[in-house]
C-alpha positions as CSV (number, residue, x, y, z in Angstrom):
1,M,-16.1,12.4,-2.1
2,N,-15.4,9.7,-4.1
3,L,-12.4,10.1,-6.4
4,V,-12.2,7.5,-8.8
5,S,-9.2,7.3,-11.8
6,Q,-8.7,5.0,-14.5
7,T,-5.3,5.5,-16.3
8,N,-3.4,2.8,-18.3
9,K,-5.9,0.0,-18.1
10,Q,-3.0,-2.7,-18.9
11,V,-1.2,-1.4,-15.4
12,M,-2.2,-5.2,-14.2
13,E,-4.7,-6.1,-17.0
14,K,-7.5,-4.9,-14.5
15,T,-9.7,-1.9,-14.4
16,I,-11.1,-0.4,-11.0
17,E,-14.2,-2.5,-11.6
18,E,-12.5,-5.7,-12.0
19,L,-10.2,-5.2,-8.8
20,L,-13.4,-4.0,-6.8
21,S,-14.9,-7.5,-7.7
22,T,-11.8,-9.6,-6.8
23,D,-12.2,-11.6,-3.8
24,F,-9.5,-9.8,-2.0
25,V,-11.3,-6.5,-2.4
26,K,-14.7,-7.8,-2.1
27,D,-14.2,-9.1,1.6
28,I,-13.8,-5.4,2.7
29,N,-17.0,-4.3,3.8
30,G,-16.9,-0.5,3.1
31,N,-17.6,2.2,0.8
32,T,-15.0,3.3,-1.8
33,M,-13.5,6.4,-1.0
34,I,-10.4,6.8,-3.5
35,A,-9.7,4.3,-6.3
36,F,-6.9,5.0,-8.5
37,N,-5.1,2.7,-11.2
38,G,-2.1,4.1,-13.3
39,V,1.3,5.7,-13.0
40,M,2.1,5.8,-9.3
41,S,4.2,9.2,-9.6
42,Q,5.1,11.5,-6.6
43,D,2.7,13.9,-7.8
44,V,-0.3,11.1,-8.0
45,I,0.7,10.3,-4.2
46,V,0.8,13.9,-2.9
47,G,-2.6,14.5,-5.2
48,L,-4.4,11.6,-3.9
49,G,-2.8,12.2,-0.4
50,E,-4.2,15.6,-0.1
51,V,-7.5,14.4,-1.1
52,L,-7.5,11.8,1.5
53,R,-6.3,14.2,4.1
54,S,-9.2,16.6,3.3
55,E,-11.9,13.9,3.5
56,L,-10.3,12.5,7.1
57,H,-10.1,16.0,8.4
58,H,-14.1,16.2,8.4
59,S,-14.3,13.1,10.9
60,H,-11.4,12.7,12.7
61,P,-8.8,14.4,15.0
62,L,-5.3,15.2,13.3
63,T,-3.4,12.2,15.3
64,I,-5.7,9.9,13.4
65,V,-5.5,11.6,10.0
66,N,-1.8,11.6,10.4
67,R,-1.2,7.6,11.0
68,I,-3.7,6.8,8.3
69,F,-1.9,9.4,5.9
70,A,1.6,7.7,6.9
71,I,0.1,4.3,6.2
72,Y,-1.1,5.5,2.8
73,V,2.4,7.0,1.9
74,E,4.4,4.0,2.7
75,M,1.9,1.7,0.7
76,T,2.0,4.0,-2.4
77,Q,5.9,4.7,-2.1
78,N,6.1,0.8,-2.4
79,I,4.4,1.0,-5.7
80,L,6.3,4.0,-6.9
81,H,9.8,2.3,-6.2
82,Y,9.1,-1.6,-6.4
83,S,6.3,-2.3,-8.8
84,N,7.5,-4.5,-11.6
85,S,5.6,-3.0,-13.8
86,K,6.9,0.5,-14.8
87,A,6.2,3.6,-17.2
88,D,8.9,6.1,-18.3
89,S,8.1,9.6,-17.2
90,N,10.6,12.3,-18.3
91,G,13.4,9.7,-18.7
92,K,12.6,8.2,-15.0
93,E,10.7,4.7,-14.3
94,I,7.9,4.8,-12.1
95,G,5.9,2.0,-10.8
96,L,2.3,1.2,-12.0
97,G,-0.2,0.2,-9.7
98,S,-3.6,0.7,-8.1
99,V,-4.7,2.2,-4.9
100,L,-8.0,1.8,-2.8
101,V,-9.4,3.4,0.2
102,F,-12.2,2.2,2.0
103,N,-14.3,3.9,4.9
104,T,-15.4,0.7,6.6
105,P,-17.9,0.4,9.8
106,D,-15.1,0.1,12.3
107,G,-12.5,2.3,10.5
108,Y,-10.7,2.4,7.2
109,N,-9.1,-0.2,4.8
110,L,-6.2,0.9,2.4
111,V,-5.3,-1.5,-0.5
112,T,-2.6,-1.4,-2.9
113,V,-2.0,-3.6,-5.7
114,N,1.2,-3.9,-8.1
115,Q,2.9,-6.2,-10.3
116,V,6.1,-8.3,-8.8
117,S,8.3,-10.9,-10.1
118,E,8.5,-14.3,-8.8
119,H,11.8,-13.5,-6.6
120,Q,9.9,-10.5,-5.1
121,K,7.0,-12.6,-4.4
122,A,9.3,-15.0,-2.4
123,L,10.9,-11.9,-0.4
124,L,7.5,-10.4,0.2
125,T,6.1,-13.3,1.7
126,K,9.1,-13.7,3.7
127,K,8.9,-10.0,5.0
128,C,5.2,-10.1,5.8
129,E,5.2,-13.6,7.8
130,L,8.1,-12.3,9.9
131,I,6.3,-8.7,10.5
132,N,3.0,-10.7,11.1
133,S,4.4,-13.1,13.7
134,M,5.8,-10.4,15.9
135,N,4.1,-8.7,18.8
136,E,3.9,-4.9,19.4
137,D,7.4,-5.2,21.5
138,E,9.2,-7.1,19.0
139,L,8.1,-5.1,16.1
140,K,9.4,-2.2,18.0
141,D,12.8,-3.6,18.6
142,H,12.7,-4.8,14.9
143,Y,12.1,-1.4,13.6
144,L,14.9,0.0,15.8
145,Q,17.3,-2.5,14.4
146,K,16.5,-2.0,10.9
147,R,16.9,1.8,11.2
148,R,20.2,1.5,12.8
149,Q,21.3,-1.1,9.6
150,S,19.8,1.7,7.4
151,A,21.8,4.5,9.1
152,E,25.2,2.2,9.0
153,S,24.5,1.4,5.3
154,E,22.9,4.3,4.0
155,S,20.8,2.1,1.9
156,K,17.1,3.5,1.2
157,G,14.7,2.8,3.5
158,A,16.3,-1.0,4.6
159,G,12.8,-2.5,4.5
160,L,11.1,-0.3,7.2
161,G,7.9,0.8,5.3
162,F,5.8,-2.9,6.0
163,I,7.0,-2.7,9.7
164,D,6.0,0.9,9.9
165,I,2.5,0.1,8.5
166,A,2.1,-2.8,10.9
167,R,3.1,-0.6,13.7
168,R,0.7,2.5,12.8
169,S,-2.1,0.4,12.1
170,G,-1.7,-2.2,15.1
171,Q,-2.9,-5.0,12.7
172,P,-1.5,-7.8,10.7
173,I,-0.6,-7.0,7.1
174,V,-2.9,-8.9,4.9
175,Y,-1.7,-9.6,1.6
176,S,-2.1,-12.2,-1.6
177,F,-0.8,-12.9,-4.8
178,E,-2.6,-13.7,-8.0
179,S,-0.3,-15.0,-11.0
180,S,-0.7,-12.9,-14.1
181,G,1.5,-14.8,-16.3
182,D,5.1,-15.2,-17.4
183,S,6.3,-15.6,-13.7
184,K,4.6,-12.3,-12.8
185,F,2.1,-11.9,-9.8
186,N,-0.4,-9.1,-9.0
187,F,0.4,-8.3,-5.2
188,Y,-2.2,-7.3,-2.9
189,L,-1.5,-5.8,0.1
190,S,-3.9,-4.4,2.5
191,S,-3.7,-2.5,5.8
192,K,-6.9,-1.9,8.3
193,I,-7.1,0.9,10.6
194,L,-9.6,0.5,13.6
195,I,-11.0,3.8,14.8
196,G,-12.8,4.2,18.3
């Protein structure tokens, strides 16, 4: 099944077709399973997630399905909460962005795209570089340390999402920024999940 949806073309001034032809996405050798561009509400995340789980259940055991689904949730929640481009939904500001899921010869590749500020760009670069510099044991220790900090401060997440993505995928976080003018950037985030 191929679910492709296009809403709010102005999300990042790019259509699904334009996103699929960017260098960042073109490098992914795979078939598009899901391509969505628009308001990343909780309902959208759940709906697309159900489609993804359903498709994965046909080919993989529950452990693999759950791992891919958990990465999908972390990546899409990042758009919901932190995208610099927002839409109003019943009085709540919800992030705008894109999610793409590809079936590749060696597994799956999940990509999200959303707008960030220059300040967010600097923070995200630092966070991704730190995570990518760690081995499996260091990532586990870093995750546990952040969880303790989160519990003590009662803050939302404490930056656990990207660590969780790297731990569950077992691969480095791949990311890129593209200037969209006015000190704003399109943040491309990719997680590869190898199967087999």
